[in-house]
C-alpha positions as CSV (number, residue, x, y, z in Angstrom):
1,M,-21.3,-50.8,-32.4
2,G,-21.4,-50.3,-36.0
3,M,-18.9,-49.5,-38.6
4,S,-19.4,-47.7,-41.8
5,V,-17.4,-49.1,-44.6
6,G,-18.8,-47.1,-47.3
7,G,-21.4,-44.5,-47.8
8,D,-23.9,-43.2,-50.2
9,N,-21.2,-41.4,-52.0
10,E,-19.1,-44.1,-53.9
11,D,-16.7,-41.6,-55.5
12,G,-14.1,-41.8,-52.7
13,A,-15.1,-38.7,-50.8
14,L,-14.0,-38.4,-47.2
15,M,-16.4,-39.2,-44.5
16,S,-17.1,-36.2,-42.2
17,E,-19.0,-37.9,-39.4
18,I,-17.3,-38.5,-36.0
19,N,-18.0,-41.6,-33.9
20,T,-18.8,-40.2,-30.4
21,T,-19.5,-43.5,-28.7
22,P,-15.9,-44.0,-27.3
23,L,-15.9,-40.4,-26.0
24,V,-19.2,-40.9,-24.2
25,D,-17.9,-44.2,-22.8
26,V,-14.8,-42.6,-21.4
27,M,-16.7,-39.7,-19.9
28,L,-19.1,-42.0,-18.2
29,V,-16.3,-44.1,-16.7
30,L,-14.6,-40.9,-15.4
31,L,-17.9,-39.6,-13.9
32,I,-18.3,-42.9,-12.0
33,I,-14.7,-42.8,-10.8
34,F,-15.1,-39.2,-9.5
35,L,-18.5,-40.0,-7.9
36,I,-16.9,-42.9,-6.0
37,T,-13.6,-41.2,-5.0
38,V,-14.6,-37.7,-4.0
39,P,-16.5,-38.6,-0.8
40,V,-13.6,-40.8,0.2
41,V,-11.0,-38.0,-0.3
42,I,-13.0,-35.3,1.5
43,Q,-12.5,-35.9,5.2
44,T,-14.4,-33.7,7.8
45,V,-13.7,-33.5,11.4
46,P,-16.8,-32.7,13.6
47,V,-16.1,-29.5,15.4
48,E,-18.5,-27.8,17.9
49,L,-18.0,-24.1,17.6
50,P,-18.7,-21.9,20.7
51,K,-21.9,-20.0,20.9
52,V,-21.3,-16.3,21.1
53,A,-23.5,-14.2,23.3
54,N,-23.1,-10.7,24.6
55,I,-23.7,-10.8,28.4
56,V,-24.4,-7.6,30.1
57,T,-21.9,-7.1,32.9
58,I,-23.3,-6.3,36.3
59,T,-20.8,-3.9,37.8
60,K,-20.6,-4.1,41.6
61,P,-19.2,-1.1,43.4
62,E,-16.4,-3.2,44.9
63,N,-15.1,-4.4,41.5
64,V,-11.8,-2.9,40.2
65,P,-12.1,-1.0,36.9
66,L,-8.8,-0.8,35.1
67,S,-8.0,0.8,31.8
68,V,-4.9,0.4,29.7
69,D,-4.3,2.9,26.9
70,A,-2.1,2.7,23.8
71,N,0.9,4.3,25.7
72,C,0.8,1.4,28.3
73,D,-0.5,3.8,30.9
74,I,-2.7,2.1,33.5
75,F,-5.6,3.8,35.1
76,W,-7.5,2.7,38.2
77,G,-10.9,4.3,37.7
78,M,-9.8,7.8,36.6
79,S,-6.5,7.9,38.5
80,K,-3.3,7.1,36.6
81,L,-0.8,4.7,38.1
82,D,2.9,5.1,37.6
83,S,3.9,1.4,37.4
84,T,2.7,-2.2,37.6
85,E,4.3,-2.4,41.1
86,Q,2.2,0.5,42.3
87,L,-0.8,-1.3,40.7
88,R,0.0,-4.5,42.6
89,E,0.4,-2.6,45.9
90,K,-2.8,-0.7,45.5
91,G,-4.6,-3.8,44.4
92,A,-3.4,-5.8,47.4
93,T,-4.4,-3.0,49.8
94,Y,-7.8,-2.7,48.3
95,L,-8.4,-6.4,48.4
96,L,-7.5,-6.6,52.1
97,D,-9.8,-3.7,52.9
98,E,-12.7,-5.3,51.0
99,V,-12.2,-8.6,52.8
100,E,-12.1,-6.8,56.2
101,K,-15.3,-4.9,55.4
102,Q,-17.1,-8.2,54.5
103,K,-15.8,-9.9,57.6
104,A,-17.0,-7.0,59.8
105,A,-20.4,-7.1,58.2
106,G,-20.7,-10.8,58.8
107,A,-21.5,-11.5,55.2
108,K,-20.1,-14.3,53.0
109,I,-16.8,-13.2,51.6
110,E,-16.9,-12.6,47.9
111,L,-13.7,-11.3,46.4
112,P,-14.0,-8.4,44.0
113,E,-13.3,-8.8,40.3
114,V,-10.9,-6.9,38.1
115,H,-12.5,-5.5,34.8
116,I,-9.9,-4.5,32.3
117,R,-10.6,-2.2,29.3
118,G,-7.8,-2.3,26.8
119,D,-7.4,0.1,23.9
120,A,-7.5,-1.6,20.5
121,S,-3.9,-0.4,19.7
122,T,-2.4,-1.5,23.0
123,E,0.3,-4.0,22.9
124,Y,-0.4,-7.3,24.7
125,R,2.6,-6.9,27.0
126,C,0.9,-3.8,28.6
127,I,-2.4,-5.6,29.3
128,G,-0.5,-8.8,30.3
129,G,1.6,-6.8,32.9
130,A,-1.7,-5.4,34.4
131,I,-3.1,-9.0,34.6
132,F,0.1,-10.3,36.2
133,A,0.2,-7.5,38.8
134,M,-3.4,-8.1,39.8
135,Q,-2.8,-11.9,40.0
136,R,0.1,-11.3,42.3
137,A,-2.0,-9.0,44.4
138,G,-4.4,-11.9,45.0
139,Y,-7.3,-11.4,42.6
140,Q,-8.8,-14.5,41.2
141,K,-11.3,-13.2,38.7
142,I,-10.0,-11.0,36.0
143,G,-12.2,-10.1,33.0
144,F,-12.1,-8.0,29.9
145,I,-14.6,-5.4,29.0
146,S,-15.2,-4.9,25.3
147,N,-17.7,-3.3,23.0
148,P,-20.0,-5.7,21.1
149,P,-20.0,-5.6,17.3
150,P,-22.5,-3.1,15.9
151,G,-26.0,-4.4,15.4
152,T,-25.9,-7.0,18.0
153,V,-28.4,-7.2,20.9
154,P,-27.1,-8.0,24.3
155,T,-28.7,-11.2,25.7
156,R,-28.8,-12.7,29.1
């Protein structure tokens, strides 16, 4: 470090040079502090996100297609049902008939699935009511049918 006591100009003029050495020293110290503390402050939690794949649904003839529209109307195929109680009764009857058919054929009993299509503007309580009614009827597999985002290719 050097200090300038006088200059070339001896007539008492002001010195216009700035000593930047202390400023550079402070900046280097701050840089080192930030380089050390930033990795300590940033904490990351390892999260494994699910892989998304569109799987083509194989629709068996014995599966139950349900649709719920924005007005909470429930449709079994193309026929409209009046209430969730009627849905439960029809579902239980259909399930018993399918089990009897499979027993008579001597095949391994595979319970049919319920595939629900819900309108985008349908309230959850409407779809939830259909799910609950089908669970009470005895169905164990209930799935949702949706449209894949545009531009995606279905994979298997």
